[in-house]
Each structure stands twice: as structure tokens, then as C-alpha cells.
N, C-alpha and C positions, 0 to 999 in steps of 0.2 A: 482421808477416810479410807482410801483404797488400800493403804498399807496396814490399816487396822483390821480389815475384814478377815484376812487369814488367821490373825491372832484370836479374834472373837470366835471364829469357827472351830479352831483347834481347842480353845478353852471350853467351848460347849461340848465338843466330842469327849474331851477329858472328863468333864463333869458327868456325862452320860455313862462312861465306863466306870467311874467311881461309884455312881449310884447303882449300877448293875452289880458290881462287886459287893457293895454293902447289902443289896437285896439277896444275893447268893449266900452271904454269911448268915443273915437272919433266917433264910430258908433252911440252911443246914442245921441250925441250932434247934429250931422247931418248938420253942416255948410259946406260952400264951401271949406275952408281950412282944415276942419276936414276930408274930403274924401281923400285928398292928404296925410294927416298924417296917416289915417287908412291904406292906401295902403303901406306906408313906414313901419308901424309897422308890417303888415302881411308879407312883404318882409323880414324884419329882422327875424321874427319868422321862416320862411321857411329856411332862410340861416343858422340860428343856428341849426335847426333840421337836415339839411343835413350835417353840420360840425360835429355834435354829432355822426351821423350815421357813417361818414367816420372815425372819431376818434376811435369809437368802433371797426370798421373793422381793422384799423391799429393796435390797441392794441392787438387784437386777433391774427393778423398775426405775430407780433413780440414776442408774448408770455407773454405780460403784464397781460392779463386776459385769463381765459380759461372757456369754457362752462362746465357745470356740470348738472347732472340729478336732479330731484326733491329729496329733502331730505325726507326720510320716510322709512317705513317698506316694507314688501314684497308686491308685487302687488296682487290685488284681483283676484281670479280665479272664 
């Protein structure tokens, strides 16, 4: 499952970007049906974002991912 997590996260981020692009397209057209489609696309983006956040919290809780510090040398004094 650990090797699947980066793919799920990247897939969710890609879906968010696609939804944002679709929303921008419907916003720029500005028709009556486009405002409904814009609201749908933004709702989808928010839903995917919340799902991604919850997935990351779940993965952290069960140990599939672990936080780590910045990779680097000694801190500057």
C-alpha cells in the first residue's frame, strides 16, 4: 500500500487541476448552463480535495506514510 499512496495522491491532484481547468472554461463562457456546470466542477474539486486530505490523514494514522523533516545539513546558527 505504501507504493500506491504517491500514485493516489498524484491522481487526486491531477483530478483537482482538471476540475479547476474545466471550471475556468465554464467561467469564461458565461452562459446560463455554464454557471451550473461551473458550480458542479467546483463542488467536485472541493470534494476531491477533502477526500485527499482525509486519505492522507488515514494513511498517516495507519503508518502507510510518515512525516519527516527537511533533508539537509546542519541548521544555520
